[in-house]
C-alpha positions in Angstrom: 61.1 128.3 87.3 63.5 128.3 84.3 63.1 124.6 83.3 65.3 121.7 84.1 69.0 122.2 85.0 71.1 120.2 82.6 74.5 119.1 83.9 76.4 116.4 85.6 76.7 116.4 89.4 79.7 114.5 90.8 80.2 113.9 94.5 83.5 112.4 95.7 83.7 110.2 98.8 86.7 108.6 100.4 84.9 105.5 101.5 81.5 104.1 102.4 81.8 105.5 106.0 82.4 109.0 104.5 79.0 108.7 102.7 77.2 108.1 106.0 79.2 110.7 107.9 78.2 113.4 105.3 74.6 112.5 105.6 74.3 110.8 102.2 73.3 107.4 103.6 69.9 107.6 101.9 71.1 108.9 98.6 70.1 105.6 96.9 66.5 106.6 97.5 66.9 109.3 94.7 67.5 107.9 91.3 70.1 109.3 89.0 67.2 110.4 86.8 65.6 112.4 89.7 69.0 113.9 90.7 69.4 115.2 87.1 65.9 116.8 87.2 63.7 114.1 85.6 60.2 113.9 87.1 56.7 113.1 85.9 55.1 115.0 88.7 52.1 116.9 87.4 52.8 120.6 86.8 56.5 120.2 86.7 58.1 119.2 83.3 56.5 119.0 79.9 57.0 115.9 77.8 59.6 117.8 75.8 61.5 118.9 78.9 61.5 115.4 80.4 62.9 114.0 77.2 65.5 116.8 77.1 66.6 115.7 80.5 66.7 112.0 79.5 68.7 112.9 76.3 71.2 114.9 78.4 71.7 112.0 80.8 72.5 109.6 78.0 74.4 112.0 75.7 76.7 113.2 78.5 77.2 109.6 79.7 75.8 110.3 83.1 74.0 107.0 82.8 73.8 104.5 79.9 70.7 104.1 77.8 70.1 100.7 79.3 70.5 102.1 82.8 67.9 104.9 82.0 65.6 102.2 80.6 66.0 100.1 83.8 65.2 103.0 86.0 62.1 103.9 84.1 61.0 100.3 84.0 61.5 100.1 87.8 59.3 103.1 88.3 56.6 101.5 86.1 56.8 98.1 87.9 56.7 99.8 91.3 53.6 101.9 90.7 51.5 100.4 87.9 49.0 98.9 90.4 48.4 102.1 92.2 45.3 103.9 90.9 46.6 107.3 91.9 49.7 106.8 89.7 48.0 106.1 86.4 49.1 109.4 84.8 52.7 108.9 86.1 52.8 105.4 84.7 51.5 106.5 81.4 54.2 109.2 81.2 56.9 106.6 82.2 55.7 104.2 79.5 55.7 106.9 76.9 59.2 108.1 78.0 60.5 104.4 78.0 59.3 104.0 74.4 61.0 107.2 73.5 64.3 106.2 75.1 64.2 102.8 73.3 64.1 104.6 70.0 66.6 107.4 71.0 69.9 107.6 69.2 72.6 108.9 71.5 74.2 112.1 70.2 77.9 111.4 69.8 78.8 114.9 68.7 79.5 117.7 71.2 77.2 120.7 71.2 78.3 124.3 71.6 76.2 127.3 72.2 77.3 130.3 70.0 76.3 133.6 71.6 76.7 135.6 68.5 78.5 136.1 65.2 80.1 139.3 64.1 81.9 140.3 61.0 85.6 141.0 61.5 
């Protein structure tokens, strides 16, 4: 409703059995990109919003640039033959090109709510 949620989600587990006991055995089926809000589903994110999510993932070191590229390439390779995924594949290809040319922001950003004269 308000756009993508930008942030880093961290889940701590004691061991592999703990992952299964907590019901996260299938967590690998959701990519880190999807977990952070990235999707090409029609009607969800605009191109600008998708790229903001991707930039956030890389800038905050949630995943490396190469990892993001590998995930997107995997999506393309997994779906490019499916006729019902042509739009999604086109978006992934466009986003992959954008990520290739993206320069990771090495400076921290701060939101300033206002400035007042003292």
